[in-house]
C-alpha positions, -999 to 999 in steps of 0.1 A, spaced: -249 -103 -470 -239 -97 -434 -232 -126 -411 -264 -117 -391 -286 -117 -422 -271 -149 -435 -278 -166 -401 -314 -153 -403 -318 -166 -438 -305 -200 -428 -327 -201 -397 -358 -192 -418 -350 -219 -443 -346 -245 -416 -379 -234 -401 -396 -236 -435 -382 -271 -442 -391 -283 -407 -427 -270 -411 -431 -284 -446 -418 -318 -436 -442 -319 -406 -471 -309 -428 -463 -336 -453 -460 -362 -426 -494 -355 -411 -521 -377 -425 -544 -358 -448 -574 -365 -427 -558 -349 -397 -550 -317 -417 -585 -315 -433 -607 -322 -403 -603 -313 -367 -569 -298 -373 -577 -265 -355 -590 -268 -320 -595 -231 -313 -611 -211 -341 -604 -178 -323 -568 -186 -319 -566 -197 -355 -578 -163 -366 -546 -148 -352 -522 -171 -371 -503 -160 -402 -525 -183 -423 -557 -165 -414 -572 -149 -445 -557 -174 -469 -581 -191 -493 -596 -225 -485 -594 -254 -509 -613 -286 -512 -600 -317 -493 -574 -337 -512 -588 -371 -523 -573 -399 -503 -561 -416 -535 -537 -387 -541 -518 -391 -509 -486 -411 -508 -469 -430 -479 -460 -413 -447 -426 -398 -443 -400 -409 -417 -386 -386 -390 -359 -373 -414 -386 -361 -438 -385 -387 -466 -399 -420 -477 -378 -446 -497 -394 -476 -512 -387 -505 -535 -403 -503 -569 -391 -538 -580 -359 -557 -577 -329 -533 -575 -350 -502 -585 -361 -478 -557 -376 -443 -553 -375 -416 -528 -399 -387 -521 -402 -358 -496 -439 -355 -506 -431 -327 -530 -404 -341 -552 -392 -376 -563 -360 -392 -574 -353 -428 -586 -322 -450 -581 -308 -484 -592 -285 -503 -569 -260 -524 -588 -229 -545 -580 -208 -516 -592 -226 -487 -574 -257 -466 -575 -273 -450 -606 -294 -420 -594 -319 -402 -615 -323 -365 -604 -312 -348 -572 -340 -325 -560 -326 -299 -535 -357 -302 -512 -347 -338 -507 -310 -329 -505 -289 -350 -481 -318 -373 -475 -309 -388 -509 -276 -400 -493 -294 -413 -463 -320 -432 -483 -293 -447 -505 -273 -458 -475 -304 -472 -459 -312 -493 -490 -277 -505 -498 -270 -514 -462 -300 -537 -464 -294 -553 -498 -256 -555 -496 -249 -534 -527 -222 -506 -528 -236 -472 -516 -215 -449 -538 -234 -430 -565 -213 -437 -597 -238 -423 -622 -263 -394 -621 -289 -390 -648 -305 -356 -653 -341 -357 -664 -337 -321 -675 -318 -290 -665 -342 -273 -640 -327 -265 -606 -357 -278 -587 -350 -313 -599 -312 -314 -601 -302 -286 -577 -285 -310 -553 -264 -326 -580 -232 -311 -565 -236 -334 -534 -222 -364 -554 -187 -350 -561 -166 -346 -592 -161 -383 -600 -197 -392 -607 -207 -398 -644 -234 -372 -652 -256 -381 -681 -282 -358 -699 -295 -347 -732 -272 -325 -753 -295 -295 -749 -292 -298 -711 -255 -293 -713 -259 -262 -734 -284 -247 -710 -264 -257 -679 -233 -240 -694 -254 -208 -697 -267 -210 -662 -232 -218 -648 -247 -230 -615 -222 -248 -592 -250 -269 -577 -258 -282 -612 -225 -293 -628 -228 -299 -665 -230 -335 -678 -199 -352 -690 -219 -377 -711 -246 -364 -735 -268 -379 -762 -291 -366 -789 -318 -393 -794 -312 -425 -774 -288 -438 -749 -287 -471 -730 -269 -470 -697 -255 -503 -685 -240 -504 -650 -234 -535 -629 -258 -558 -646 -286 -531 -647 -298 -509 -675 -318 -477 -681 -330 -467 -716 -329 -429 -720 -347 -413 -749 -354 -378 -762 -387 -373 -781 -383 -336 -786 -391 -307 -762 -421 -309 -739 -420 -294 -704 -385 -281 -712 -363 -282 -743 -342 -311 -729 -367 -332 -709 -360 -370 -714 -379 -403 -709 -360 -426 -685 -372 -462 -688 -362 -493 -668 -374 -521 -690 -366 -549 -665 -389 -533 -640 -416 -519 -663 -410 -484 -648 -409 -450 -666 -396 -418 -651 -410 -388 -668 -407 -356 -649 -431 -326 -650 -455 -341 -675 -477 -365 -655 -488 -359 -619 -503 -391 -605 -534 -383 -585 -531 -345 -589 -540 -318 -613 -510 -306 -632 -489 -279 -616 -496 -242 -623 -495 -231 -659 -495 -267 -672 -463 -274 -653 -448 -241 -664 -440 -259 -697 -420 -242 -724 -438 -260 -753 -474 -267 -744 -484 -285 -776 -454 -308 -772 -462 -312 -735 -497 -324 -744 -483 -347 -770 -459 -362 -744 -489 -378 -727 -494 -401 -757 -457 -408 -760 -456 -418 -724 -485 -442 -728 -468 -458 -758 -442 -472 -734 -452 -505 -718 -447 -493 -682 -467 -503 -652 -451 -479 -627 -445 -442 -632 -421 -419 -614 -434 -384 -621 -409 -364 -602 -435 -347 -580 -456 -352 -550 -459 -382 -527 -468 -413 -547 -460 -434 -577 -483 -436 -607 -501 -463 -626 -514 -463 -661 -549 -452 -650 -533 -420 -637 -519 -411 -671 -553 -419 -687 -571 -397 -662 -547 -367 -667 -551 -371 -705 -589 -369 -700 -585 -338 -678 -565 -321 -705 -590 -331 -732 -618 -316 -711 -598 -285 -703 -590 -280 -740 -627 -284 -750 -639 -261 -721 -613 -234 -730 -623 -234 -767 -660 -231 -756 -653 -203 -732 -633 -184 -759 -664 -187 -782 -688 -177 -754 -672 -148 -736 -679 -115 -753 -649 -91 -752 -670 -60 -758 -676 -51 -721 -639 -51 -715 -632 -28 -744 -660 -5 -732 -647 -4 -696 -610 1 -702 -607 13 -738 -614 50 -732 -585 52 -707 -562 36 -732 -553 8 -708 -548 -20 -732 -533 -44 -707 -565 -41 -685 -586 -51 -715 -565 -82 -721 -563 -92 -684 -600 -88 -677 -610 -107 -708 -584 -135 -704 -593 -139 -667 -630 -141 -676 -623 -168 -702 -601 -188 -679 -627 -187 -651 -654 -198 -675 -631 -226 -688 -620 -238 -654 -654 -240 -637 -668 -271 -653 -634 -289 -652 -630 -282 -615 -665 -294 -608 -658 -327 -626 -623 -334 -612 -625 -320 -577 -631 -355 -562 -607 -372 -587 -576 -352 -587 -558 -335 -558 -559 -297 -560 -581 -295 -591 -594 -263 -576 -560 -249 -570 -544 -248 -604 -571 -254 -630 -577 -216 -635 -539 -211 -640 -538 -241 -664 -567 -227 -684 -548 -194 -686 -518 -211 -700 -539 -230 -724 -556 -199 -736 -523 -183 -745 -510 -215 -761 -542 -217 -783 -536 -182 -794 -499 -182 -801 -491 -219 -808 -523 -232 -823 -533 -199 -841 -568 -199 -826 -569 -161 -822 -606 -156 -813 -614 -119 -811 -578 -111 -818 -578 -125 -854 -572 -108 -887 -591 -75 -888 -618 -75 -914 
């Protein structure tokens, strides 16, 4: 990369981050109503022609960000959380230093600013001594390198294996790993780490702060919002669905979900579990109702097998998503954005994981 192109890339990234932060900091109502004063001028903007989506329910929106583009708040006692409205991390302040859980790159150096802000106020040391990885994905731990070589990095055994393969300098491999359970004691505080099998990723763990009735579980529950595209791009969808019940078995009152702008409560988990039950039922009904014959008739003569599959699967996903979107559009943020993609992922999982093959079953 030339010096000029590197500078351009850096400038583009700074512009994107500045714009994203500004958008996150604007109250939802201002974005959704009266945000464009001149319709004619708006038609000339790069955003013209993009799809419109339903307003985000007010209950999905988190606290406003500060001028630096983050919000840091106390959960309870020495336990805190930080968000940039897209990602979340959690940290414990102790008499020996800070225990940080995850280091999202979109938050980046704001993690250091937030920790300094909190510890300056509560008189605890600001140095991060321990860094827990919820899982290996770069979007959640891609700023882990900011905390130096001396920090104790803790993760599941599988995370270390995967990080060794990735060999990413921004995600140093953990130096403490565990298979099933690990209790971290630091400066009079504790976190209980547990692995209940794969879900979103092969190594995703449950991080529980029992003294504060708080669970951090990343990329499974999305408080106030529909799940991210493709059921959170999860590697094991049946296990991801099962993780909802495992989470609810913990006696937590506060949830740190790793994404978006607010914390969760138990009703959020119950609502997402119902969303998934409805989407599963709707997907099965759509698979039974949508006739694949027209798609074979249209694309079969040309030998375009992929066109047959795509057109049929899209039709099933559209039929599956429609009633779910209608039910949840006022209950979950962006229910109209990702439910089609979530239905698509569920169709594939039903076929290859659950063995519900529909028209692609054993030939008579």
